[in-house]
C-alpha positions as CSV (number, residue, x, y, z in Angstrom):
1,X,-52.8,103.6,37.4
2,X,-55.4,101.0,36.6
3,X,-57.9,100.8,39.4
4,X,-58.3,97.3,40.9
5,X,-55.3,95.8,39.2
6,X,-52.9,94.0,41.5
7,X,-49.3,95.2,41.1
8,X,-46.7,92.5,40.7
9,X,-43.2,93.2,42.1
10,X,-40.4,93.4,39.5
11,X,-37.9,92.2,42.1
12,X,-37.9,90.7,45.6
13,X,-34.6,90.1,47.4
14,X,-34.6,88.6,50.9
15,X,-31.8,87.9,53.3
16,X,-32.9,85.5,56.0
17,X,-29.7,85.8,58.0
18,X,-30.0,89.7,58.1
19,X,-33.8,89.6,58.3
20,X,-33.9,92.1,55.4
21,X,-36.2,92.4,52.4
22,X,-35.9,94.6,49.3
23,X,-38.9,95.0,47.0
24,X,-39.0,96.9,43.6
25,X,-42.4,97.7,42.1
26,X,-42.8,99.1,38.6
27,X,-46.4,100.2,38.0
28,X,-48.0,101.8,34.9
29,X,-48.9,105.3,36.1
30,X,-50.3,108.3,34.2
31,X,-49.5,111.1,36.6
32,X,-46.7,112.9,38.4
33,X,-44.5,111.7,41.3
34,X,-46.5,113.6,44.0
35,X,-49.7,111.8,42.9
36,X,-48.0,108.4,43.0
37,X,-46.5,109.2,46.5
38,X,-50.0,110.2,47.7
39,X,-51.4,106.9,46.5
40,X,-48.5,105.0,48.2
41,X,-49.0,106.9,51.5
42,X,-52.8,106.1,51.4
43,X,-52.0,102.4,50.9
44,X,-49.5,102.5,53.8
45,X,-51.9,104.2,56.1
46,X,-54.6,101.6,55.2
47,X,-52.1,99.0,56.5
48,X,-51.9,100.8,59.9
49,X,-48.4,102.0,59.2
50,X,-46.9,105.3,60.3
51,X,-45.0,107.7,58.0
52,X,-42.3,109.1,60.2
53,X,-40.4,111.2,57.5
54,X,-40.9,112.3,53.9
55,X,-38.3,114.2,51.9
56,X,-36.9,114.7,48.4
57,X,-33.6,113.0,47.6
58,X,-31.4,112.6,44.6
59,X,-30.3,109.1,43.6
60,X,-28.1,108.7,40.5
61,X,-29.3,112.0,39.0
62,X,-33.0,111.3,39.6
63,X,-35.2,113.1,42.1
64,X,-37.1,110.6,44.4
65,X,-39.4,111.1,47.3
66,X,-38.2,109.1,50.3
67,X,-40.5,107.9,53.0
68,X,-39.6,106.3,56.4
69,X,-42.3,104.0,57.6
70,X,-42.8,101.9,60.8
71,X,-45.4,99.2,61.2
72,X,-45.7,96.5,63.9
73,X,-42.0,96.7,64.8
74,X,-40.8,96.8,61.3
75,X,-38.9,99.8,59.8
76,X,-39.2,100.3,56.0
77,X,-37.7,102.9,53.7
78,X,-39.3,103.8,50.4
79,X,-37.9,105.6,47.4
80,X,-40.5,106.6,44.9
81,X,-40.4,108.2,41.4
82,X,-42.6,108.5,38.3
83,X,-40.8,108.4,35.0
84,X,-41.9,107.7,31.4
85,X,-45.4,106.5,32.4
86,X,-44.3,104.2,35.2
87,X,-44.3,104.6,39.0
88,X,-41.3,103.1,40.7
89,X,-41.2,102.1,44.3
90,X,-38.1,100.7,45.9
91,X,-38.7,99.6,49.5
92,X,-36.4,98.0,51.9
93,X,-36.5,97.2,55.6
94,X,-36.5,94.7,58.5
95,X,-37.1,94.5,62.2
96,X,-36.9,97.9,63.8
97,X,-34.7,96.7,66.7
98,X,-32.0,95.6,64.3
99,X,-30.1,98.8,63.4
100,X,-28.1,97.4,60.4
101,X,-31.0,97.6,58.1
102,X,-30.5,101.3,57.5
103,X,-27.1,100.7,56.0
104,X,-28.3,97.8,53.8
105,X,-31.3,99.7,52.6
106,X,-29.5,103.0,51.8
107,X,-26.7,101.1,50.0
108,X,-29.4,99.4,47.9
109,X,-31.1,102.8,47.1
110,X,-27.7,104.3,46.1
111,X,-27.3,101.5,43.6
112,X,-30.8,101.9,42.1
113,X,-30.7,103.3,38.6
114,X,-33.6,104.1,36.2
115,X,-32.6,104.9,32.6
């Protein structure tokens, strides 16, 4: 929530063979999940990406906002939550023409746990 500070990823996992990337960001944030989602969507739109879907989902007992994004032939899924003063954003994706990314990304999201 600090203006102008660059957020450093907590985790980056890449699979060159599958052309997949998973990124986890944990960002200090003094607000609610809808405000964090709004900031994320603004950042996404600034990067010329298109939000194709937004919905509420439950993962491991926590309520996340899920976003489906496309940009320059890449499909990315985001799962976003604010808890205990931190915003969490798990993103995963790969080339839009490769359909196996959805399974990889949704399996990653299902395994994501915040205590």
